[in-house]
C-alpha positions as a printed Julia matrix, in Angstrom:
280×3 Matrix{Float64}:
 48.88  -15.14  44.01
 51.91  -16.74  45.43
 51.98  -20.33  47.17
 54.77  -21.11  49.64
 55.78  -23.28  52.42
 57.83  -20.68  54.08
 61.23  -22.31  53.36
 62.56  -19.67  51.03
 61.97  -16.34  52.73
 64.43  -14.38  50.31
 62.89  -15.86  47.16
 59.47  -15.18  48.55
 60.32  -11.57  49.04
 61.49  -11.32  45.52
 58.42  -12.97  44.17
 56.1   -10.73  46.16
 58.07   -7.44  45.26
 57.92   -8.5   41.46
 54.19   -8.61  41.67
 53.74   -5.28  43.68
 56.21   -3.47  41.34
 54.04   -4.16  38.15
 52.88   -1.17  36.3
 49.85   -0.52  34.01
 47.71   -3.05  35.97
 46.03   -3.16  39.4
 47.34   -6.04  41.31
 45.77   -7.77  44.29
 48.35  -10.13  45.91
 47.79  -12.94  48.31
 50.46  -15.34  49.78
 49.21  -18.59  50.62
 51.12  -20.26  53.37
 50.93  -24.24  52.62
 50.83  -25.47  56.2
 52.07  -22.36  58.0
 50.97  -18.76  58.49
 52.86  -15.97  56.34
 54.4   -13.26  58.37
 56.27  -10.0   57.53
 54.43   -9.56  54.27
 53.91   -5.85  52.95
 50.88   -4.27  53.95
 49.33   -4.57  50.49
 49.6    -8.36  50.57
 46.93  -10.58  52.1
 48.2   -13.66  54.08
 46.29  -16.98  53.73
 47.2   -19.57  56.2
 46.42  -23.28  55.56
 46.64  -25.51  58.59
 48.11  -28.33  56.67
 50.19  -28.62  53.76
 47.36  -29.32  50.96
 49.73  -29.9   48.21
 50.5   -27.59  45.31
 47.49  -27.33  43.07
 45.11  -27.49  46.24
 47.14  -24.68  47.68
 46.7   -22.55  44.56
 42.99  -23.16  44.49
 42.71  -22.06  48.29
 44.15  -18.54  47.39
 41.78  -17.77  44.56
 38.93  -16.55  46.78
 41.11  -14.18  48.44
 42.22  -12.2   45.44
 40.03   -9.76  43.07
 40.25   -9.27  39.49
 39.18  -10.91  36.23
 42.6   -12.31  35.54
 44.37  -14.73  37.81
 48.08  -15.02  37.95
 49.86  -18.0   39.85
 53.62  -17.49  40.92
 55.75  -20.0   42.54
 57.55  -18.55  45.54
 61.1   -19.18  44.05
 60.14  -17.4   40.85
 59.77  -13.58  40.01
 58.61  -11.37  37.11
 61.54  -10.16  35.01
 59.99   -6.81  33.89
 57.55   -4.4   35.56
 55.21   -4.46  32.61
 55.0    -8.22  32.47
 51.38   -8.7   33.78
 50.26   -5.6   31.74
 51.54   -7.38  28.53
 49.77  -10.62  29.71
 46.53   -8.68  30.25
 46.67   -7.27  26.82
 47.14  -10.72  25.38
 43.92  -12.05  26.88
 42.09   -8.85  26.13
 42.95   -9.28  22.36
 41.96  -13.01  22.14
 38.89  -14.22  24.01
 39.68  -17.73  22.93
 42.84  -17.73  25.16
 42.2   -19.78  28.24
 45.58  -20.4   29.98
 49.11  -18.83  29.48
 52.44  -19.83  30.7
 55.32  -17.28  30.8
 58.94  -18.02  29.61
 61.14  -18.97  32.37
 64.79  -18.14  32.32
 67.44  -19.1   35.0
 68.42  -16.31  37.47
 72.03  -17.34  37.77
 74.6   -19.66  36.34
 73.15  -23.13  35.48
 70.81  -24.82  32.78
 67.29  -24.13  32.27
 64.95  -27.03  32.84
 63.66  -29.04  30.05
 60.08  -28.64  31.2
 60.15  -24.8   31.27
 59.32  -24.84  27.49
 56.29  -27.23  27.22
 56.96  -28.4   23.68
 58.18  -31.75  22.21
 60.88  -29.72  20.46
 61.95  -26.84  22.62
 63.48  -24.7   19.73
 63.94  -21.21  20.61
 62.59  -20.6   24.11
 61.69  -16.91  23.02
 59.25  -18.31  20.52
 55.64  -18.16  21.32
 53.28  -20.89  20.44
 50.12  -22.82  21.31
 51.0   -25.6   23.56
 49.03  -28.64  25.18
 50.27  -28.21  28.88
 52.02  -25.73  30.99
 54.78  -25.59  33.41
 52.84  -24.36  36.61
 55.27  -21.68  38.34
 54.29  -18.74  36.36
 50.8   -18.92  34.61
 47.7   -16.77  34.03
 44.21  -17.42  33.18
 40.84  -15.45  33.15
 38.94  -16.14  36.42
 35.87  -17.15  34.37
 37.86  -19.99  32.71
 39.18  -21.05  35.99
 35.6   -21.3   37.32
 34.31  -22.93  34.28
 36.93  -25.84  34.35
 37.11  -26.32  38.08
 40.59  -24.91  38.88
 43.7   -26.96  39.53
 43.28  -30.68  40.24
 43.74  -30.6   43.99
 44.2   -34.27  44.36
 47.29  -34.32  42.12
 49.25  -32.73  45.04
 52.41  -32.57  42.88
 53.45  -33.08  39.28
 51.32  -33.07  36.08
 48.84  -30.69  37.51
 49.68  -28.33  34.4
 48.72  -31.1   32.17
 45.42  -31.9   33.89
 44.52  -28.17  33.92
 45.6   -27.51  30.28
 43.67  -30.47  28.94
 40.46  -29.42  30.57
 40.91  -25.76  29.35
 41.31  -27.05  25.93
 38.35  -29.41  26.14
 36.29  -26.37  27.07
 37.11  -24.87  23.77
 40.02  -22.36  24.7
 43.58  -22.17  23.69
 46.53  -22.75  25.88
 49.58  -20.5   25.04
 53.28  -20.31  25.85
 54.35  -16.64  25.87
 57.99  -16.63  24.83
 58.06  -12.81  25.06
 57.06  -12.36  28.61
 59.45  -13.71  31.0
 59.87  -14.93  34.69
 63.06  -15.73  36.59
 63.71  -19.04  38.51
 66.78  -20.71  40.02
 68.74  -22.86  37.58
 67.63  -26.51  37.09
 68.74  -28.76  39.82
 67.97  -32.56  38.96
 66.27  -34.86  41.51
 65.5   -32.13  44.09
 62.0   -33.82  44.74
 62.51  -37.58  45.21
 58.68  -37.9   46.22
 58.13  -36.93  42.57
 58.84  -40.33  41.45
 55.59  -41.64  43.13
 53.46  -38.67  42.19
 54.74  -38.48  38.57
 53.85  -42.23  38.02
 50.51  -42.14  39.82
 49.33  -38.91  38.25
 50.32  -39.98  34.87
 48.14  -42.94  35.19
 45.33  -40.81  36.49
 45.52  -38.47  33.38
 45.13  -41.5   31.14
 42.23  -42.94  33.18
 40.4   -39.65  33.39
 40.7   -38.23  29.88
 41.91  -40.82  27.23
 40.5   -43.76  25.5
 42.08  -47.04  26.32
 44.64  -47.27  23.43
 45.74  -43.74  23.75
 45.96  -44.01  27.5
 48.05  -47.09  27.28
 50.54  -45.47  24.85
 50.53  -42.25  27.14
 51.68  -44.37  30.14
 54.12  -46.58  28.24
 55.9   -43.62  26.74
 56.21  -42.05  30.23
 57.48  -45.39  31.62
 60.17  -45.54  29.03
 61.25  -42.02  29.5
 61.39  -42.39  33.23
 63.39  -45.55  33.36
 66.88  -44.04  32.98
 66.15  -41.86  35.96
 65.25  -44.73  38.33
 68.61  -45.14  39.45
 68.21  -46.55  42.98
 65.99  -49.17  44.55
 64.16  -46.52  46.57
 63.25  -44.62  43.24
 62.07  -47.94  41.76
 59.88  -48.6   44.7
 58.36  -45.02  44.79
 57.53  -45.41  41.02
 56.16  -48.82  41.19
 53.89  -47.8   44.23
 52.78  -44.82  42.04
 51.85  -46.91  39.08
 49.97  -49.25  41.49
 48.0   -46.6   43.07
 47.37  -44.88  39.83
 46.08  -47.98  38.24
 43.9   -49.36  41.01
 43.05  -46.49  43.32
 40.35  -43.87  42.81
 41.45  -41.3   40.17
 38.48  -38.86  40.22
 35.66  -38.34  37.74
 36.28  -39.54  34.3
 35.94  -36.76  31.54
 36.89  -38.3   28.35
 38.29  -35.56  26.08
 36.33  -34.92  22.84
 37.75  -36.03  19.55
 38.24  -32.44  18.3
 40.42  -31.83  21.42
 42.58  -34.8   20.77
 42.99  -33.41  17.13
 43.85  -29.82  18.36
 46.59  -31.53  20.6
 48.0   -33.29  17.66
 47.99  -30.2   15.45
 49.58  -28.22  18.2
 52.51  -30.65  17.91
 51.91  -32.74  21.05
 49.33  -35.84  20.5
 48.38  -37.17  23.83
 50.8   -40.19  23.78
 53.96  -38.11  24.92
């Protein structure tokens, strides 16, 4: 499934073609137009039109009922699968390990320029080609069994933008499944360009506080937010960014954050053993 606002037609075409060109698996492809009606798609691709921009995670959720299959794959419209056997390899990994609940593919730049730090969801990136268990995912190229998606409730639609891969992965882990970074299966994406989404300063702050309020005991939650504040401060280089972040922290602290689902102690321990305790 591909989510798009219709602003990148060339990239969208690449994303769709990379799915249709997969071999060794049956693919059922839907393109969700977030606030528009997708047009000019191949005959094998289903168009799903949302009247309004529902945000990224809610847009992904909206497309799920329109695709068949036991394995769901979510691809951003500016990404594409690097190899024609990528989904067959992903499917084989899930078939071989029933404990696997969520998987992110390795992302590589499709041209000159740096890779984004968040493409490898580990505290220490190390070799991006190395696979490992992780505690969250970068959301642009991920797979999960439909049964797990249904069990945990899908993407957190109210997040709208930023940190939805943390929220989803935490719920997957708390349900007893593993979250995996597949360094040996790749997708391509434009090189990293900092500060492309100025509204992320608001949602990043708000959603970070929401994560703490939803899932963490107070001491861990406080550390989780404080470490994010300290990491984010160097990027708040203008009055506008400071205002956006301050408003996000305010709304995150005092606004409704959704149901509280405190993570079990064993989930917190699994996060720690996976190299990322929930304070970073």
